C-alpha positions as CSV (number, residue, x, y, z in Angstrom):
1,M,0.4,-0.1,0.0
2,N,1.4,3.3,-1.2
3,N,1.4,6.6,0.9
4,L,-1.7,7.6,-0.7
5,N,-3.5,4.5,0.1
6,K,-2.6,4.6,3.3
7,G,-2.8,8.7,4.0
8,L,-6.2,8.0,2.8
9,A,-7.4,4.8,5.3
10,L,-5.7,7.2,8.1
11,V,-7.7,9.7,7.3
12,L,-11.0,7.9,7.6
13,G,-10.2,6.2,10.5
14,S,-9.7,9.2,12.1
15,A,-13.4,10.7,10.2
16,L,-14.9,7.5,12.0
17,I,-14.0,7.9,15.1
18,S,-14.2,12.2,15.7
19,G,-18.1,11.1,14.3
20,V,-18.5,8.6,17.1
21,S,-16.7,11.5,19.7
22,I,-18.8,14.1,19.0
23,F,-22.1,12.1,19.5
24,L,-20.2,10.1,22.9
25,N,-18.6,13.6,24.1
26,K,-22.6,15.0,24.7
27,F,-22.9,12.0,26.8
28,A,-19.5,12.6,28.4
29,V,-20.0,16.2,28.9
30,S,-23.5,16.1,30.6
31,A,-21.7,13.5,33.2
32,I,-19.2,15.9,33.4
33,S,-20.7,19.3,33.9
34,N,-17.0,21.3,33.8
35,S,-15.9,21.5,31.1
36,D,-12.6,22.7,31.4
37,V,-12.2,19.3,33.9
38,F,-13.2,17.2,31.1
39,T,-11.3,18.8,28.5
40,T,-8.1,18.5,30.5
41,V,-8.4,15.2,32.7
42,K,-8.9,13.6,29.1
43,N,-5.7,15.7,27.5
44,L,-3.8,14.8,30.1
45,A,-4.7,11.2,30.0
46,V,-4.2,11.0,26.6
47,G,-0.3,12.9,26.8
48,L,0.5,10.2,29.9
49,V,0.1,7.1,26.6
50,L,1.6,9.0,24.4
51,T,4.4,9.9,26.7
52,G,5.1,6.5,27.5
53,L,5.3,5.3,23.5
54,I,8.1,7.9,22.7
55,L,10.0,6.8,25.4
56,L,10.1,3.3,23.9
57,P,14.5,3.8,22.2
58,I,12.8,4.2,18.5
59,Y,11.3,7.7,18.7
60,F,13.3,8.5,22.1
61,S,16.6,8.6,20.2
62,K,14.7,10.9,17.7
63,L,13.5,13.0,20.4
64,K,16.8,13.1,21.8
65,N,18.2,15.1,18.7
66,L,15.6,17.6,18.1
67,K,16.7,21.5,17.2
68,I,15.9,24.0,19.6
69,G,13.7,25.8,16.1
70,E,11.8,22.2,16.0
71,W,11.4,22.1,19.5
72,L,9.4,25.3,19.3
73,K,7.3,24.6,17.0
74,L,6.5,21.1,18.9
75,F,5.6,23.4,21.8
76,L,3.8,26.3,19.9
77,I,1.1,23.3,18.3
78,G,0.7,22.7,22.3
79,F,-0.6,25.7,23.2
80,I,-2.6,26.7,20.0
81,G,-3.8,23.2,19.0
82,G,-4.0,21.2,22.7
83,S,-5.2,23.3,25.0
84,I,-6.6,26.9,24.7
85,P,-8.6,26.1,21.8
86,F,-10.3,23.2,23.2
87,L,-11.0,25.6,26.3
88,L,-12.6,28.3,23.9
89,F,-14.4,25.6,22.5
90,F,-16.2,23.4,24.9
91,K,-17.1,26.8,26.7
92,G,-18.3,28.1,23.4
93,L,-20.2,24.8,23.2
94,S,-22.2,25.4,26.5
95,M,-23.0,29.1,25.4
96,T,-24.3,28.0,22.0
97,N,-26.2,25.1,20.7
98,A,-24.6,22.5,19.2
99,S,-25.7,22.4,15.7
100,S,-24.1,26.1,15.6
101,A,-20.9,25.2,16.7
102,A,-20.7,21.7,14.6
103,F,-21.2,23.2,12.0
104,I,-18.2,26.2,12.5
105,H,-15.8,23.3,13.5
106,K,-16.0,22.4,9.9
107,T,-15.2,25.1,8.3
108,L,-11.8,24.2,9.5
109,F,-11.1,23.2,5.8
110,L,-12.0,26.6,4.3
111,W,-10.0,28.2,6.8
112,V,-6.7,25.7,6.8
113,S,-6.9,25.9,2.5
114,F,-6.3,29.5,2.4
115,L,-3.8,29.1,4.7
116,A,-1.7,26.2,3.1
117,V,-2.5,27.8,-0.2
118,Y,-0.4,30.8,0.3
119,F,2.4,28.5,3.2
120,L,2.4,25.5,2.1
121,K,2.0,26.2,-1.5
122,E,-0.4,22.9,-1.4
123,K,-2.1,23.3,-5.2
124,L,-6.0,23.0,-5.6
125,G,-7.2,21.6,-9.1
126,R,-10.4,22.7,-10.4
127,L,-12.5,19.8,-9.3
128,Q,-11.0,20.6,-6.0
129,Y,-12.1,23.9,-5.6
130,F,-15.9,22.4,-6.6
131,A,-15.6,19.7,-4.1
132,L,-14.8,22.1,-1.6
133,A,-17.9,24.3,-2.6
134,L,-20.2,21.1,-2.4
135,L,-18.2,20.3,1.0
136,F,-20.1,23.8,2.8
137,L,-23.1,23.7,0.8
138,G,-24.0,19.7,2.6
139,N,-22.0,21.5,5.6
140,F,-24.5,24.5,5.7
141,T,-27.9,22.3,4.4
142,M,-27.1,19.9,7.4
143,L,-27.4,22.7,9.7
144,G,-31.0,23.7,8.0
145,F,-29.5,26.8,5.7
146,K,-30.2,28.9,9.8
147,M,-27.9,32.1,9.7
148,F,-25.8,32.7,12.3
149,S,-26.2,35.6,14.8
150,L,-22.5,35.5,15.9
151,S,-22.8,35.1,19.8
152,Q,-20.1,35.2,22.2
153,G,-20.5,31.3,21.8
154,E,-20.6,31.1,18.5
155,L,-17.3,33.6,18.0
156,L,-15.2,31.8,20.9
157,V,-15.8,28.6,18.7
158,L,-15.1,29.8,15.7
159,G,-11.8,31.1,17.4
160,A,-11.2,27.5,18.6
161,T,-11.8,26.3,14.8
162,L,-8.8,29.1,13.4
163,M,-6.5,28.0,15.9
164,W,-6.8,25.0,14.7
165,A,-6.4,25.5,11.4
166,I,-2.9,27.2,12.2
167,E,-1.9,24.3,14.2
168,F,-2.1,21.8,11.0
169,V,-0.7,24.6,8.5
170,I,2.3,24.5,11.5
171,A,2.0,20.9,12.1
172,K,2.7,20.0,8.5
173,K,5.5,22.0,8.0
174,V,7.4,20.0,11.3
175,L,6.1,16.7,10.2
176,A,8.7,16.8,7.3
177,S,11.2,16.9,9.7
178,V,10.0,15.2,12.5
179,P,8.0,11.7,13.0
180,A,4.1,11.8,13.4
181,E,4.1,10.2,16.7
182,I,6.1,12.9,18.6
183,V,4.6,15.2,16.2
184,A,0.8,14.1,18.9
185,W,2.8,13.6,21.8
186,A,4.0,17.2,22.0
187,R,0.7,18.3,20.8
188,M,-1.2,15.9,23.9
189,F,1.4,16.6,26.3
190,F,2.2,20.5,26.3
191,G,-1.5,21.0,25.9
192,A,-2.5,18.8,29.1
193,I,0.3,20.9,31.5
194,I,-0.7,24.3,30.0
195,L,-4.6,22.8,30.7
196,L,-3.6,21.3,33.8
197,S,-1.7,25.0,35.0
198,Y,-4.9,27.4,33.7
199,L,-7.4,24.6,36.4
200,V,-4.7,25.0,39.4
201,F,-4.6,29.2,38.7
202,S,-8.3,29.3,38.0
203,G,-9.0,26.9,41.8
204,Q,-10.9,24.3,39.7
205,T,-8.7,21.5,41.1
206,A,-11.2,20.1,43.4
207,S,-14.0,19.7,40.9
208,L,-10.8,16.8,38.8
209,I,-9.6,15.4,42.5
210,S,-13.9,14.7,43.2
211,L,-14.6,12.7,39.6
212,N,-17.0,9.8,40.6
213,S,-16.0,6.0,38.9
214,G,-19.2,6.8,36.6
215,Q,-17.3,10.3,35.3
216,W,-14.6,8.5,34.8
217,F,-16.1,6.1,32.8
218,W,-16.7,9.2,30.4
219,V,-13.4,10.3,30.6
220,A,-11.6,7.0,29.8
221,I,-13.8,6.1,27.1
222,S,-13.1,10.0,25.6
223,S,-9.6,9.3,26.0
224,I,-9.3,6.1,24.3
225,L,-11.6,8.2,21.4
226,L,-9.1,11.0,21.1
227,L,-5.5,9.1,21.6
228,G,-7.1,6.9,18.2
229,Y,-8.3,10.4,16.7
230,V,-4.4,11.7,17.7
231,F,-2.6,9.6,16.6
232,T,-4.3,8.2,13.0
233,W,-4.5,12.1,12.3
234,Y,-1.2,13.4,12.2
235,K,-0.1,10.2,10.4
236,A,-2.6,10.8,7.8
237,L,-1.7,14.6,7.6
238,A,2.3,13.5,7.3
239,K,0.9,11.7,3.9
240,L,-1.9,13.9,2.3
241,P,-1.9,17.5,2.0
242,V,-3.1,19.5,4.7
243,V,-6.2,20.3,3.2
244,V,-7.2,16.7,1.9
245,V,-6.7,15.7,5.6
246,T,-9.5,18.3,7.0
247,S,-11.8,18.2,4.2
248,V,-12.2,13.9,4.7
249,L,-12.3,15.3,8.4
250,V,-16.3,16.4,7.3
251,L,-17.4,13.5,7.2
252,A,-17.5,12.6,10.5
253,S,-20.9,14.8,10.6
254,P,-22.7,12.1,8.7
255,I,-21.2,9.4,10.8
256,T,-22.6,11.5,14.0
257,T,-25.6,11.3,12.0
258,C,-26.1,8.3,11.4
259,L,-25.4,7.2,15.5
260,E,-28.6,9.8,16.4
261,L,-30.7,8.2,14.0
262,I,-30.1,4.8,15.5
263,Y,-30.1,6.3,19.1
264,S,-33.0,8.4,18.6
265,H,-34.4,6.9,15.1
266,K,-35.3,11.0,14.3
267,I,-33.5,12.0,11.6
268,N,-34.7,15.1,9.4
269,N,-34.5,15.9,5.1
270,Y,-31.5,18.6,6.0
271,Q,-29.5,16.0,7.1
272,I,-30.2,13.8,5.1
273,G,-29.3,16.1,1.7
274,G,-26.2,17.7,3.9
275,S,-24.7,14.2,4.4
276,V,-25.7,13.1,0.5
277,L,-23.2,16.3,-0.6
278,I,-21.0,15.8,1.7
279,V,-20.4,12.4,1.4
280,T,-20.2,13.0,-2.6
281,A,-18.0,15.9,-2.2
282,I,-15.4,13.3,-0.2
283,I,-15.8,11.1,-3.5
284,L,-14.6,13.7,-5.5
285,I,-12.2,14.8,-3.1
286,F,-10.6,11.4,-3.3
287,Y,-11.4,11.0,-7.3
288,S,-9.2,14.3,-7.9
289,L,-6.1,13.4,-5.4
290,K,-5.5,10.6,-9.0
291,K,-5.6,13.6,-11.0
292,L,-3.5,15.5,-8.9
293,N,-0.8,13.0,-8.2
294,E,-0.4,12.5,-11.3
295,S,2.1,15.8,-11.4
296,P,5.1,15.7,-10.7
297,I,5.2,18.8,-8.5
298,V,1.8,17.9,-7.0
299,S,2.4,14.6,-6.1
300,Q,5.9,15.7,-3.6
301,Q,2.9,16.1,-0.9
302,F,2.0,12.5,-0.7
303,N,6.0,11.3,0.6
């Protein structure tokens, strides 16, 4: 299996995990009413697991050889990707409805596209531009064509989305010389330290210590899913253009919709229509990769 196929398999795995996580995290957030504590403890758990992974000789030897500039970029990834945006997103989610927050978050591929074309010189063909437009339309359709008031909660979610977009562009550059496992570790480890520091300074550590067994169950489930997500995500990002990876992630929305249908037996025509448009856009993106990969210049993005 070549890098392109491996990357596609990995990002499809990321989308599947993300779709399941979005569905289950609604129950987790309800069980743990403090979103700051929930975010911190699950990120910390993933950070500790990844710490154990990179201490293995195969990764630790590479960790010791990192340059100062690479360390600074890894810390930056942890700051703007693994800490602050999580606080903004879950705070915003508590202040606005879930559908609006999901739509704003799923515009991630648009912001990444703007940044990637300019900073990473990623090439987009006409078919890809059409697929991106179709992807946006599908996402908007799932929302029911509702307009936004740009409330404080929605602005917080938008701020988190923009920070993640910047993080992914930086990560793509770093992945050229640093293994995906180390980048994933840096995002979660440094991010968890910043989140834990925030809990200490905001006086919320008591809530962390007082979690009961039922709450720890949801933390464990969310942590396992987050671990799978970051591992597959950065491995895919190392093999595929960042525009492709973030675009395919939108597939998580139809996956969440399917789970909601199974659970509540409720689904509307907007969700069905939006899901069809999103799946169609993803198919077009996959098809366009074959054409783009035939270009000697663009094919370098898959190596």
